[in-house]
Every structure is written in C-alpha cells, then in structure tokens.
C-alpha positions in Angstrom: 48.4 66.7 29.8 49.8 69.4 27.0 52.0 70.6 29.5 54.5 67.3 29.7 54.9 67.4 25.9 57.6 69.1 24.3 56.8 72.1 21.8 56.1 70.6 18.4 54.2 67.0 19.9 50.9 70.3 21.3 51.6 71.3 17.7 50.9 67.9 16.8 48.3 67.0 19.3 46.8 70.5 19.1 47.3 70.4 14.8 45.7 67.5 14.1 42.6 67.7 17.0 41.4 71.2 15.4 42.4 70.2 12.1 39.4 67.3 11.9 36.7 69.4 13.6 38.1 71.6 10.4 36.5 69.1 7.8 34.7 67.5 9.5 32.3 71.1 9.3 31.8 70.0 5.1 29.2 68.3 6.5 28.1 71.4 6.1 28.1 71.3 2.4 25.7 69.0 0.1 27.8 68.7 -2.5 31.1 68.3 -0.7 29.5 65.6 1.4 30.3 62.2 -1.2 34.7 63.5 0.1 34.3 63.9 3.1 36.7 60.7 4.1 39.3 62.8 1.3 38.4 65.9 3.1 38.8 64.5 7.0 42.1 62.9 6.4 43.4 65.9 3.5 42.0 68.7 6.2 44.2 66.6 9.7 47.0 66.3 7.7 47.5 70.7 6.7 47.1 71.0 10.8 48.8 68.2 11.8 52.1 69.7 9.1 50.7 73.2 10.1 50.7 72.3 14.1 54.1 71.1 14.0 55.7 73.9 12.1 54.5 76.4 14.6 55.9 73.9 17.1 58.8 74.3 15.4 58.8 77.8 15.7 57.9 77.7 19.8 60.9 75.9 19.6 63.0 78.4 18.3 60.7 82.0 19.8 59.0 82.7 22.5 56.2 85.4 21.5 52.5 84.8 21.3 52.5 88.0 18.9 55.0 86.0 16.2 53.6 82.6 17.3 50.4 83.2 16.7 51.2 85.3 12.8 53.2 82.2 12.2 51.0 80.0 13.6 48.1 81.6 10.6 51.8 82.4 8.1 51.4 77.8 8.3 48.0 77.5 8.7 47.8 79.9 5.3 50.5 78.3 3.1 49.2 74.3 4.4 45.5 75.4 3.2 46.4 77.5 0.1 47.1 74.5 -2.6 44.6 72.8 -1.3 41.7 75.9 -0.8 43.2 77.4 -4.6 41.6 73.7 -6.4 37.9 73.5 -7.8 36.3 70.9 -7.4 35.2 68.1 -10.0 32.4 70.1 -10.2 34.3 73.8 -10.9 33.3 75.4 -7.8 35.8 77.2 -5.1 35.8 76.8 -1.9 39.1 79.4 -1.4 37.6 81.1 1.8 35.6 78.4 2.5 38.6 76.9 3.9 41.6 79.3 3.9 39.8 81.4 6.6 39.4 78.1 8.5 42.4 76.4 7.9 44.5 79.8 8.5 42.3 79.9 12.6 44.3 76.9 13.8 47.1 77.8 12.3 46.5 80.7 15.0 44.9 78.6 17.8 48.1 76.1 17.4 50.5 78.7 17.5 49.0 80.4 20.4 48.5 76.6 21.5 53.1 75.4 20.8 53.3 79.4 22.5 51.0 78.5 25.4 52.0 74.6 26.9 54.6 71.9 26.0 58.3 71.9 27.5 61.3 74.3 26.3 64.4 72.0 25.4 66.6 72.5 28.4 69.5 73.7 27.9 72.6 72.4 26.1 75.0 71.4 28.8 78.2 71.2 28.5 
C-alpha cells in the first residue's frame, strides 16, 4: 500500500501513526493521564509534520542515511518545543518526550526513503 503513495504522503501516514503510538505510551506515566487526549493529538500532529518534512526531503535527496538523519533532525525540531515545557506540577519530561519523538522522525525518514513513488521527471 505504501508503495502506491508519493513520498510526502508516506511521511504523513507513517508520521501520524507512529506519532499516535508514541503519544499513547504516556499512559505509563500516571501523573499525565489526565492530559491523554492533548498528548495524543499533539504527538500525532508532531509526527505528521515531521513525516511531511521527511517526505519532501526524500523527494529531493535519494539517500537512506541522509533520510534517516533528516528524519531524526525533523523529529527533534518538532519535539523540542514541547519537551522543554514543564508540566503544570513543574516537572520536565525532556528525555521521555525528546528521544521517542526523534525515533519517530528517524523511522519516518527511513520509510519515506524506502517506500513511496518517486516523482516522475518533468516532460518538455
């Protein structure tokens, strides 16, 4: 199925799915359970944005290592603003949010390089 989509759409689909999965792991932290809906929506959107960026990167550059590195960077860029904010109780979850967000980015970077249709050359 993923091979029929273009690379940015692969990034959007994979990013949203992996972002939702990432957000759902917040259930294991009882003090943030009241914010689960916000966390799930935010994580899904972060994954979607990182996936879209990785997809457009994959259209331009055809390199697996660069795609994974770019995905890692995009994951960091969309996750850091959220991870650097304290909870209402004043706690920080920097590594607990940042590392999975970067992992989502790296996986989406891989998926966009591996799957999806490459753009067709322009006809003149």
